[in-house]
C-alpha positions in Angstrom: 109.4 74.8 74.3 106.0 74.9 76.0 107.3 77.3 78.6 108.4 79.7 76.0 105.1 79.4 74.1 103.2 79.8 77.3 105.3 82.8 78.4 104.7 84.5 75.1 101.1 83.8 75.2 100.8 85.1 78.7 102.5 88.3 77.9 100.2 88.7 74.9 97.3 88.6 77.3 98.9 91.4 79.4 99.5 93.4 76.3 95.8 93.0 75.2 94.8 94.0 78.7 96.9 97.1 78.5 95.6 98.1 75.1 92.0 97.6 76.2 92.2 99.8 79.3 91.4 103.4 78.3 94.2 105.0 80.5 96.8 102.8 78.9 98.5 103.4 75.6 99.2 100.8 72.9 102.5 99.8 74.4 103.7 98.7 77.8 105.5 101.5 79.5 108.9 100.6 80.9 107.9 100.9 84.6 111.3 99.8 85.7 112.7 103.1 84.3 109.7 105.2 85.3 108.7 107.0 88.4 108.3 105.2 91.7 104.8 104.2 92.6 103.0 103.9 95.9 99.6 104.4 97.4 97.8 107.1 95.5 99.8 106.8 92.3 97.6 106.8 89.1 98.0 106.4 85.4 99.4 104.2 82.6 102.4 103.0 84.7 100.0 101.8 87.4 97.9 100.0 84.8 101.0 98.3 83.4 102.2 97.3 86.9 98.8 95.9 87.7 98.7 94.0 84.5 102.1 92.5 85.1 101.4 91.6 88.7 98.1 90.1 87.7 99.8 87.9 85.0 102.4 86.8 87.6 99.7 85.7 90.0 100.2 88.4 92.6 97.1 90.5 91.9 93.4 89.8 91.3 91.5 93.0 90.9 87.7 92.4 90.9 85.9 93.1 87.7 84.1 96.1 89.0 87.2 97.9 90.3 89.0 100.1 87.7 92.6 99.7 86.9 95.1 102.6 87.1 94.9 103.5 90.8 97.6 102.2 93.2 95.6 101.3 96.3 95.9 98.7 99.1 95.3 95.7 96.7 98.2 96.8 94.5 100.4 97.6 97.5 99.8 94.0 98.8 100.5 92.6 95.3 103.8 94.5 95.1 104.7 93.2 98.5 104.0 89.6 97.4 106.1 90.1 94.3 108.8 91.6 96.4 108.7 88.5 98.7 108.9 86.2 95.6 112.0 88.0 94.4 113.6 88.3 97.9 113.4 92.1 97.8 113.4 93.6 101.3 111.7 95.3 102.8 108.4 93.9 101.5 106.5 97.1 102.0 104.7 97.2 98.7 106.5 100.3 97.5 107.5 100.1 93.8 110.8 101.9 94.0 114.5 101.4 92.8 115.2 98.1 94.4 112.0 96.5 93.2 112.5 98.0 89.7 115.9 96.4 89.4 114.5 93.1 90.6 111.7 93.2 88.1 114.0 94.2 85.3 116.3 91.3 86.1 113.4 88.9 86.5 111.9 89.8 83.2 115.3 89.8 81.4 116.1 86.3 82.7 113.0 85.1 81.0 113.6 87.1 77.8 110.3 89.1 78.4 111.9 92.5 77.8 111.6 92.4 74.0 108.0 91.2 74.3 107.3 94.2 76.5 109.2 96.6 74.2 111.6 97.6 77.0 
């Protein structure tokens, strides 16, 4: 029970982050169904990816660095996430294999409804 409450609470924090970031809309875009992301990608999908990676403990963007740009910190965080999910190669590219892994990961924890996916 505590895990479920903690998970719901953690995702509520991600949702609040996404709502408070100007580039993001009031929902979490389904990044597993969106375009691939890599160095140079920008926008709401990047903000969502960064928020989720932060919540999962793979990304820590300093307070003075804006969200919404896929740079080397986000690339390294995606690579860490890939490693944690046994996705190969762990290149930090958010493409089809990583999207499937993330969707399965979140589905197994019943997070998809919380994210609106």
